[in-house]
C-alpha positions in Angstrom: 13.0 -34.7 -4.3 15.7 -32.2 -6.6 17.3 -29.3 -4.7 15.8 -26.8 -6.8 12.1 -27.9 -6.3 12.7 -27.8 -2.9 14.0 -24.3 -3.0 11.2 -23.3 -5.0 8.7 -24.6 -2.0 10.4 -22.5 0.3 10.3 -19.5 -1.5 5.6 -20.4 -2.3 5.8 -20.7 1.8 6.7 -16.9 2.1 3.9 -14.8 3.5 4.4 -11.4 2.7 3.1 -9.4 5.3 3.9 -6.5 7.3 4.1 -7.0 11.0 1.3 -6.9 13.0 1.2 -4.2 15.9 4.2 -4.3 18.5 4.3 -3.3 21.7 7.6 -1.6 20.9 8.8 0.8 18.5 12.0 -0.8 18.0 10.1 -4.3 17.0 8.3 -2.2 14.9 11.4 -0.4 13.0 12.8 -3.7 12.8 9.7 -5.3 11.5 9.8 -2.6 8.8 13.8 -3.0 8.0 12.9 -7.0 7.4 9.9 -6.2 4.9 11.9 -3.1 2.9 15.0 -5.7 2.9 12.9 -8.5 0.9 10.7 -6.8 -1.1 13.3 -7.5 -3.9 12.7 -11.5 -3.0 9.0 -11.2 -3.8 9.1 -9.2 -6.7 11.7 -11.5 -7.9 9.8 -14.6 -7.1 6.4 -13.1 -9.0 8.4 -12.8 -12.2 9.2 -16.5 -11.8 5.4 -17.0 -11.1 3.7 -15.0 -13.4 4.2 -14.7 -17.0 2.8 -11.3 -17.8 4.0 -8.0 -16.0 0.7 -6.9 -16.4 -0.2 -10.1 -14.4 2.7 -9.2 -11.8 1.3 -5.7 -11.1 -1.7 -6.6 -10.3 -0.7 -9.1 -8.0 1.7 -6.7 -6.2 -1.5 -4.0 -5.9 -3.5 -7.0 -5.0 -1.3 -8.1 -1.9 -0.8 -4.0 -1.1 -4.1 -3.9 -0.8 -4.9 -6.6 1.6 -1.5 -4.9 3.8 -3.4 -1.8 3.3 -6.8 -2.9 5.0 -4.9 -4.2 7.9 -2.1 -1.8 8.2 -4.3 1.3 8.9 -5.2 0.4 12.2 -1.8 -0.1 13.4 -1.5 3.9 11.7 -4.4 5.3 13.3 -3.4 3.8 17.1 0.4 4.9 16.6 -0.1 8.4 14.5 -3.1 9.6 17.0 -4.5 11.4 14.0 -7.4 12.7 14.2 -10.2 12.9 11.3 -8.8 14.8 8.2 -11.0 17.6 6.9 -10.3 17.2 3.2 -8.2 15.3 0.6 -5.1 17.8 1.1 -4.8 17.0 4.6 -5.4 13.6 3.8 -2.4 13.9 1.1 -0.3 15.4 4.2 -0.7 13.1 6.3 0.2 10.2 3.9 3.3 11.8 2.9 4.3 13.4 6.5 3.0 10.6 8.7 2.3 7.4 7.3 5.4 7.0 4.8 7.6 8.3 7.5 6.6 5.9 10.0 6.9 3.2 8.0 9.1 3.6 5.2 11.4 6.5 6.6 11.2 8.6 3.5 8.9 11.6 3.3 7.3 12.2 -0.4 6.8 15.8 -1.6 2.9 16.4 -2.0 2.6 18.5 -5.7 1.0 19.0 -8.8 -3.1 19.5 -7.2 -5.7 20.2 -9.6 -8.1 22.9 -9.4 -10.2 21.2 -7.5 -8.2 19.9 -4.8 -8.9 16.3 -5.0 -5.9 15.0 -7.3 -2.4 15.2 -6.3 1.0 13.4 -7.0 3.6 12.0 -4.3 7.1 12.1 -5.1 9.8 10.1 -3.8 13.3 11.4 -4.5 14.6 7.9 -2.6 12.5 4.8 -3.0 13.3 2.7 0.1 12.0 -0.3 -1.9 14.6 -0.4 -4.4 17.3 -1.8 -2.1 19.5 -3.9 -4.5 17.1 -4.4 -7.5 18.2 -5.8 -10.9 15.1 -6.5 -13.4 15.9 -8.6 -16.1 15.0 -6.3 -19.8 12.3 -8.5 -20.7 9.9 -7.0 -17.7 9.7 -3.7 -19.3 6.1 -3.1 -18.3 6.6 -4.4 -14.5 5.6 -1.8 -12.2 8.3 -2.3 -9.0 6.7 -0.2 -6.6 3.2 -0.9 -7.1 2.6 -2.1 -4.0 2.9 0.9 -2.6 -0.5 1.7 -4.6 -2.3 -0.9 -3.2 -1.0 -0.3 0.2 -2.4 3.5 0.0 -6.0 2.4 -1.8 -6.6 -0.6 0.5 -5.9 1.7 4.2 -7.9 4.5 2.3 -10.7 2.5 1.5 -10.7 1.4 5.3 -11.2 5.3 6.1 -14.3 5.4 3.5 -12.1 7.0 1.0 -12.4 5.5 -2.9 -8.9 7.0 -4.4 -7.9 5.9 -7.6 -3.9 5.1 -7.2 -1.4 4.6 -9.9 2.3 4.6 -10.5 3.2 7.0 -13.2 6.8 7.0 -12.3 9.4 4.1 -10.9 13.2 4.8 -10.1 13.5 1.5 -11.1 13.4 2.0 -14.7 15.8 4.9 -14.8 13.5 7.3 -13.6 14.9 9.9 -10.8 11.8 9.6 -8.8 8.7 7.6 -7.8 5.8 9.1 -8.5 2.5 8.3 -7.3 -0.7 9.7 -8.6 -3.7 10.2 -6.5 -7.5 11.1 -7.4 -10.1 11.2 -5.0 -13.0 9.2 -6.9 -15.6 9.3 -3.8 -16.0 9.4 0.2 -18.3 7.1 1.4 -20.8 8.2 4.3 -21.3 6.8 7.4 -24.3 4.5 7.6 -26.3 4.0 10.8 -28.9 1.4 10.7 -31.3 2.2 13.3 -33.4 -0.8 14.6 -37.0 -0.4 14.7 -39.4 -1.8 17.4 -41.6 -4.4 15.9 -44.7 -5.1 17.7 -46.6 -8.1 17.1 -50.4 -8.9 18.4 -51.2 -12.6 19.3 -55.0 -13.4 18.4 -56.9 -15.4 20.8 
């Protein structure tokens, strides 16, 4: 096997998941730092494997969604957050607790619509950037799209269907990263009550 093929095989073995729940805060912090440092490598790998930027964006969202569905349990255990009364509180918790806990930054929550179900998260500093150099041919790449997937997956697990889009990405010379969140639906808890079934046996 050639040296180039060997390197490609090693890349494909990378498992892109946030670390599982750790018993110590230091191990949790180290795991998050490792994820941030290696994020650029993931995007670079996808750029090699996918021909179109649209496919890369979808894959980043998909990976993020899978992470979010697992991460929410860890977040609830660490934060001791009680149930939010409305979407405004949910957005504040995401910005001031979740982002701070996992990425070490606190985005601004702004540009609310009148209904209170649509807002933007602004990151002045995007920790996923690191040492990133995206080739010019990837002009439609949404570099930070995994964050959108993580948020969508986590909110889904707490019964919130939210449309999340990356409107501005600092990798494209924008000064900030803007994530737009719109609440689409709150799923109600369905309780299934088993009814006793009586049957008679004829003789």
